[in-house]
N, CA, C and O atoms as a GROMACS GRO file, in nm:
protein
  224
    1MET      N    1   4.254  10.276 -25.405
    1MET     CA    2   4.237  10.410 -25.352
    1MET      C    3   4.197  10.399 -25.205
    1MET      O    4   4.112  10.318 -25.169
    2ARG      N    5   4.261  10.481 -25.120
    2ARG     CA    6   4.238  10.476 -24.977
    2ARG      C    7   4.159  10.598 -24.934
    2ARG      O    8   4.189  10.710 -24.976
    3ASN      N    9   4.060  10.576 -24.849
    3ASN     CA   10   3.983  10.687 -24.795
    3ASN      C   11   4.061  10.749 -24.679
    3ASN      O   12   4.086  10.682 -24.579
    4ASN      N   13   4.099  10.874 -24.693
    4ASN     CA   14   4.178  10.941 -24.591
    4ASN      C   15   4.093  11.008 -24.483
    4ASN      O   16   4.146  11.064 -24.388
    5GLU      N   17   3.962  11.002 -24.499
    5GLU     CA   18   3.874  11.066 -24.401
    5GLU      C   19   3.844  10.969 -24.288
    5GLU      O   20   3.831  10.848 -24.309
    6ALA      N   21   3.832  11.023 -24.169
    6ALA     CA   22   3.802  10.941 -24.053
    6ALA      C   23   3.655  10.900 -24.055
    6ALA      O   24   3.567  10.979 -24.090
    7ASP      N   25   3.630  10.777 -24.018
    7ASP     CA   26   3.493  10.724 -24.012
    7ASP      C   27   3.435  10.732 -23.872
    7ASP      O   28   3.313  10.732 -23.854
    8THR      N   29   3.522  10.737 -23.772
    8THR     CA   30   3.477  10.742 -23.634
    8THR      C   31   3.548  10.855 -23.562
    8THR      O   32   3.648  10.909 -23.611
    9LEU      N   33   3.496  10.890 -23.445
    9LEU     CA   34   3.559  10.994 -23.365
    9LEU      C   35   3.698  10.950 -23.321
    9LEU      O   36   3.790  11.032 -23.317
   10ASP      N   37   3.715  10.824 -23.287
   10ASP     CA   38   3.847  10.773 -23.249
   10ASP      C   39   3.948  10.789 -23.361
   10ASP      O   40   4.063  10.827 -23.336
   11GLN      N   41   3.909  10.762 -23.484
   11GLN     CA   42   3.998  10.778 -23.598
   11GLN      C   43   4.032  10.925 -23.619
   11GLN      O   44   4.146  10.959 -23.652
   12LEU      N   45   3.934  11.012 -23.600
   12LEU     CA   46   3.959  11.155 -23.616
   12LEU      C   47   4.060  11.204 -23.514
   12LEU      O   48   4.151  11.279 -23.548
   13ILE      N   49   4.043  11.163 -23.389
   13ILE     CA   50   4.137  11.203 -23.285
   13ILE      C   51   4.276  11.150 -23.316
   13ILE      O   52   4.375  11.221 -23.300
   14GLU      N   53   4.284  11.026 -23.360
   14GLU     CA   54   4.414  10.967 -23.396
   14GLU      C   55   4.479  11.044 -23.510
   14GLU      O   56   4.599  11.071 -23.508
   15ASP      N   57   4.400  11.079 -23.612
   15ASP     CA   58   4.452  11.156 -23.725
   15ASP      C   59   4.505  11.292 -23.680
   15ASP      O   60   4.607  11.340 -23.729
   16CYS      N   61   4.434  11.354 -23.587
   16CYS     CA   62   4.474  11.488 -23.542
   16CYS      C   63   4.600  11.486 -23.456
   16CYS      O   64   4.670  11.586 -23.448
   17THR      N   65   4.627  11.374 -23.394
   17THR     CA   66   4.746  11.366 -23.310
   17THR      C   67   4.870  11.326 -23.388
   17THR      O   68   4.981  11.330 -23.333
   18GLU      N   69   4.855  11.287 -23.512
   18GLU     CA   70   4.969  11.247 -23.594
   18GLU      C   71   5.022  11.368 -23.671
   18GLU      O   72   4.997  11.382 -23.791
   19LEU      N   73   5.094  11.455 -23.601
   19LEU     CA   74   5.150  11.574 -23.664
   19LEU      C   75   5.280  11.540 -23.735
   19LEU      O   76   5.358  11.460 -23.684
   20PRO      N   77   5.304  11.599 -23.850
   20PRO     CA   78   5.433  11.579 -23.917
   20PRO      C   79   5.547  11.630 -23.829
   20PRO      O   80   5.527  11.721 -23.748
   21GLN      N   81   5.663  11.574 -23.844
   21GLN     CA   82   5.779  11.609 -23.762
   21GLN      C   83   5.811  11.758 -23.770
   21GLN      O   84   5.849  11.818 -23.669
   22GLU      N   85   5.797  11.819 -23.887
   22GLU     CA   86   5.832  11.961 -23.900
   22GLU      C   87   5.735  12.053 -23.826
   22GLU      O   88   5.765  12.170 -23.803
   23LEU      N   89   5.619  12.001 -23.789
   23LEU     CA   90   5.524  12.081 -23.713
   23LEU      C   91   5.530  12.057 -23.563
   23LEU      O   92   5.469  12.129 -23.485
   24ARG      N   93   5.604  11.957 -23.523
   24ARG     CA   94   5.617  11.927 -23.381
   24ARG      C   95   5.710  12.027 -23.315
   24ARG      O   96   5.801  12.081 -23.378
   25SER      N   97   5.685  12.051 -23.188
   25SER     CA   98   5.768  12.148 -23.117
   25SER      C   99   5.910  12.096 -23.102
   25SER      O  100   5.934  11.975 -23.096
   26THR      N  101   6.001  12.187 -23.097
   26THR     CA  102   6.141  12.151 -23.079
   26THR      C  103   6.172  12.149 -22.931
   26THR      O  104   6.080  12.160 -22.848
   27ALA      N  105   6.295  12.134 -22.896
   27ALA     CA  106   6.335  12.126 -22.756
   27ALA      C  107   6.318  12.259 -22.683
   27ALA      O  108   6.321  12.264 -22.560
   28ARG      N  109   6.300  12.368 -22.757
   28ARG     CA  110   6.283  12.497 -22.692
   28ARG      C  111   6.154  12.498 -22.610
   28ARG      O  112   6.050  12.451 -22.656
   29SER      N  113   6.162  12.552 -22.493
   29SER     CA  114   6.043  12.562 -22.410
   29SER      C  115   5.995  12.708 -22.411
   29SER      O  116   6.067  12.799 -22.450
   30LEU      N  117   5.875  12.726 -22.367
   30LEU     CA  118   5.819  12.860 -22.361
   30LEU      C  119   5.882  12.938 -22.247
   30LEU      O  120   5.921  12.880 -22.146
   31PRO      N  121   5.892  13.069 -22.263
   31PRO     CA  122   5.949  13.149 -22.153
   31PRO      C  123   5.856  13.146 -22.032
   31PRO      O  124   5.735  13.124 -22.045
   32GLU      N  125   5.913  13.168 -21.917
   32GLU     CA  126   5.833  13.172 -21.794
   32GLU      C  127   5.736  13.290 -21.801
   32GLU      O  128   5.773  13.397 -21.850
   33PRO      N  129   5.615  13.272 -21.752
   33PRO     CA  130   5.520  13.384 -21.755
   33PRO      C  131   5.566  13.498 -21.665
   33PRO      O  132   5.625  13.476 -21.559
   34ARG      N  133   5.539  13.618 -21.710
   34ARG     CA  134   5.576  13.736 -21.632
   34ARG      C  135   5.469  13.763 -21.528
   34ARG      O  136   5.354  13.720 -21.542
   35ALA      N  137   5.506  13.834 -21.425
   35ALA     CA  138   5.410  13.873 -21.322
   35ALA      C  139   5.314  13.976 -21.382
   35ALA      O  140   5.354  14.064 -21.458
   36ALA      N  141   5.189  13.964 -21.347
   36ALA     CA  142   5.088  14.058 -21.398
   36ALA      C  143   5.110  14.196 -21.336
   36ALA      O  144   5.143  14.209 -21.218
   37VAL      N  145   5.092  14.295 -21.419
   37VAL     CA  146   5.106  14.433 -21.371
   37VAL      C  147   4.978  14.468 -21.294
   37VAL      O  148   4.868  14.453 -21.348
   38PRO      N  149   4.992  14.514 -21.171
   38PRO     CA  150   4.871  14.550 -21.098
   38PRO      C  151   4.801  14.668 -21.164
   38PRO      O  152   4.865  14.755 -21.223
   39TRP      N  153   4.670  14.670 -21.154
   39TRP     CA  154   4.594  14.778 -21.214
   39TRP      C  155   4.495  14.833 -21.113
   39TRP      O  156   4.460  14.767 -21.015
   40GLN      N  157   4.453  14.954 -21.139
   40GLN     CA  158   4.357  15.020 -21.052
   40GLN      C  159   4.256  15.092 -21.138
   40GLN      O  160   4.286  15.133 -21.250
   41VAL      N  161   4.137  15.106 -21.085
   41VAL     CA  162   4.033  15.180 -21.154
   41VAL      C  163   4.047  15.326 -21.113
   41VAL      O  164   4.040  15.360 -20.995
   42ASP      N  165   4.067  15.412 -21.212
   42ASP     CA  166   4.077  15.554 -21.180
   42ASP      C  167   3.941  15.620 -21.197
   42ASP      O  168   3.844  15.556 -21.236
   43ASP      N  169   3.936  15.749 -21.168
   43ASP     CA  170   3.809  15.822 -21.172
   43ASP      C  171   3.747  15.822 -21.312
   43ASP      O  172   3.625  15.816 -21.324
   44ALA      N  173   3.830  15.828 -21.416
   44ALA     CA  174   3.778  15.829 -21.553
   44ALA      C  175   3.710  15.695 -21.585
   44ALA      O  176   3.605  15.692 -21.648
   45ASN      N  177   3.771  15.584 -21.542
   45ASN     CA  178   3.709  15.454 -21.565
   45ASN      C  179   3.580  15.440 -21.485
   45ASN      O  180   3.479  15.391 -21.535
   46TYR      N  181   3.585  15.484 -21.362
   46TYR     CA  182   3.467  15.473 -21.276
   46TYR      C  183   3.352  15.558 -21.331
   46TYR      O  184   3.236  15.518 -21.321
   47ALA      N  185   3.384  15.673 -21.387
   47ALA     CA  186   3.280  15.762 -21.440
   47ALA      C  187   3.206  15.697 -21.558
   47ALA      O  188   3.090  15.728 -21.582
   48GLN      N  189   3.271  15.609 -21.630
   48GLN     CA  190   3.208  15.542 -21.743
   48GLN      C  191   3.095  15.451 -21.698
   48GLN      O  192   3.000  15.430 -21.773
   49VAL      N  193   3.104  15.397 -21.578
   49VAL     CA  194   3.001  15.305 -21.531
   49VAL      C  195   2.928  15.357 -21.408
   49VAL      O  196   2.856  15.282 -21.342
   50ALA      N  197   2.946  15.484 -21.375
   50ALA     CA  198   2.885  15.540 -21.256
   50ALA      C  199   2.734  15.530 -21.260
   50ALA      O  200   2.673  15.504 -21.156
   51ASP      N  201   2.673  15.550 -21.375
   51ASP     CA  202   2.527  15.543 -21.387
   51ASP      C  203   2.480  15.411 -21.446
   51ASP      O  204   2.373  15.405 -21.508
   52LEU      N  205   2.557  15.307 -21.427
   52LEU     CA  206   2.522  15.177 -21.485
   52LEU      C  207   2.386  15.127 -21.435
   52LEU      O  208   2.310  15.069 -21.512
   53ASP      N  209   2.357  15.149 -21.308
   53ASP     CA  210   2.229  15.103 -21.255
   53ASP      C  211   2.110  15.168 -21.326
   53ASP      O  212   2.003  15.108 -21.333
   54ALA      N  213   2.128  15.287 -21.378
   54ALA     CA  214   2.019  15.353 -21.447
   54ALA      C  215   1.989  15.284 -21.580
   54ALA      O  216   1.876  15.290 -21.628
   55TYR      N  217   2.087  15.218 -21.641
   55TYR     CA  218   2.068  15.151 -21.769
   55TYR      C  219   2.015  15.009 -21.752
   55TYR      O  220   1.951  14.955 -21.842
   56VAL      N  221   2.040  14.949 -21.637
   56VAL     CA  222   2.002  14.808 -21.614
   56VAL      C  223   1.860  14.796 -21.571
   56VAL      O  224   1.812  14.686 -21.547
   0.00000   0.00000   0.00000
């Protein structure tokens, strides 16, 4: 009977890096990230924290 549990941190890292083939990524790459949509604080957002100093 073989102990499948890691005894050292090195063994644990090695075990974690041995992924089965079906779980490994395929040749497909991730899509390019999109540009972030610019945002602005409007009056309604600002009103929510307008009296923040009074609470702090």
